[in-house]
N, C-alpha and C positions, 0 to 999 in steps of 0.2 A: 504494500500500500504506500509506503514512504516514497518509492520510486515514482508512483503516480502523482503524489503530492508535489514532488519536485518539478515534474513536467507541467502539471496544472499551474503551479506557482509561476513558472517561467512564462507560460502562455498569458496569464493575467498581466504580468509585468510587461510583456511585449506590447500588449494593447495600451497600457498606461504610458509606457516609454514613447511609443509612437505618437500619442496625443501630445505628450510633453514636448517632443522635438518639433512637431507641427506648430504648436503654440509659440515655441521659441522662435521659429521662422517668422511667424506673424507679428509677435510682440517684442521679440528680443528678451532680455533678462530684466524687464521692468519689475518683476517680482522681487528682485534683489533689494529694493528699497523698503520692503515690508518688514516691520519689526515682528518679533515672535508673537506678541499678543494679537497682532493683526492676522497672522497666519492661523493661529489657534482659533480665532473667531471665524475665519473662513471655513475651517474644518468643522467647527461647531454648527455653522449654518448648513453645511452639507449633511451632517449627521442628523440634525433636527429635521431636515426635509425628508431624509430617508425614513426616519421614524414616522413622520406624518404620512408618507406614502404607504407605509405598512399598516397604518391605523385607519386611513380614510379610503372610502370606495371611489370618491370622485377626484379626478385629477384635472387641473386646469392648465397645466404645462405638460407638453408631450415629451417628458424625459422620465425615465424610470430609475429604479434603485441602482442599476449598474453604473449609470453615468455619475451618480452621486458617490458611489464607492470609488470609482476611478478618480474623482476629484479629491476625495479624502486621501487616497494613496499618494497622489502627486503633490498635494499641499503638505503632507507630512514629510515627504522627501525634500521638498523645498525648505521646510523648517529645519530638518537635520543639516542641510547645507548651510543655512543661515547660522545655526548654532556653531558650526565649525568656522565659517568664513567671516561671520559678522555682517551687519547691515551696512549698506553703502548708500550714498546720496544720489548716485547715478548708476544706471545699468552698466555692468562691467564684465560680463561673461559672454563669450561667443556661444553659439549652439554647441559646438564641439566641446568646449571647456565645461559647459553646464552638463552635458551628457556624460562626460567622464565622472564628474562629481555624483551625478544621479546614479550611475552604475556602481560606484563605490559604496554609496549608502544602501543600495539594494543588496549588494553582496553581503554586507555586514548584517543587514536585517534578515536576509534569507538564512544565514548561518544561525542566527538567534532562533528563528522558526524551527530549523532542523534540530537544534539542541533541545528546545522545549518540546517539540513534537516527539522526540525520542523519549523524554521523561514522562510526558503526559499520554503517550500511546494514541496520538491522533484523536483525542477526545472531542476536538472541534467538529469532527465528522458527524457526531450525534447531536450537535447543537443546532438550534434554529437560527435562521438569518436574523430574526428579530432580537434574539439574545446577543448575537454578535454586534448588532447596532447598539444595543443598550450598553455593552461593554465599552464600545468606542465612546459613547457619551460619558460614561463614568470616567474613563481615562481623560477625556477633555476637561471634565470638572476638576480632576486632580491637577492637570497641567495649569489650569487657570489659577488654582490655589497656590501652586508653586510659583507661578509668575507674580501673583499678588504678594508672595513672601520674598520677592526679589531673588528667586532661584534657590533659596535655602531650604533644605530639608533636614530633618533630624535622623530619621531611620529609613526614609523612603528612597526608592530609585529616582534618578533624575529625570528631567524632561525628555532627554533623548530616548530613554528606555520606553517611556509612555508613547512617544511618536512611533517608535518601532513596533510596539504592540498594536497600535491602531492600524498601522500598515498591514500587519499580519492578519488581524481580525477582518479588515476590509477585503484582503485577498481571499481569506477563507469564505467570506460571504459571496464573493464573485465566483468562486469555484462551485459553491452550492447553487447559485443562480444559473450558472452555465450548465451544470448537470441537470437541473430541472428543465431548462429550455431545450436541451438536446435529447430529452426522452420522448 
């Protein structure tokens, strides 16, 4: 099963990465000016909309959960890059440079997933997409609290670990949604 997870993970990332590259071509690295709380708020908006889509029968915008999860993944990766590189006043990365950073963050996050997946025995496969959404929202509330505490924690993991967990939860949700749509 773990072999399938790795392939499925890579397929989701390829979709997200492709959109990231296309948006870099359209907009450049304008996202580099965003402070971490702004990125956190963007992720929060995506997660809240996902939860709303899961709870409401009526949709007024023709975008589903998958596009929101892709947004969560890409914004989390941008946040991880911002954590490492810092915020800038003007866009400063080419598409090629940004993609290298993107791939580095994905590799670290995928390794974390593989390590946790080994220890947890792929428990996520038995979870509902709505539960994964709730876990993302919980992580976001944690990140907001850490940000409000100026990044200081007493016993908790840092902001980066929370962004990585959100990426992995969103990828798991995408794998579930893709599996349902392909049946």
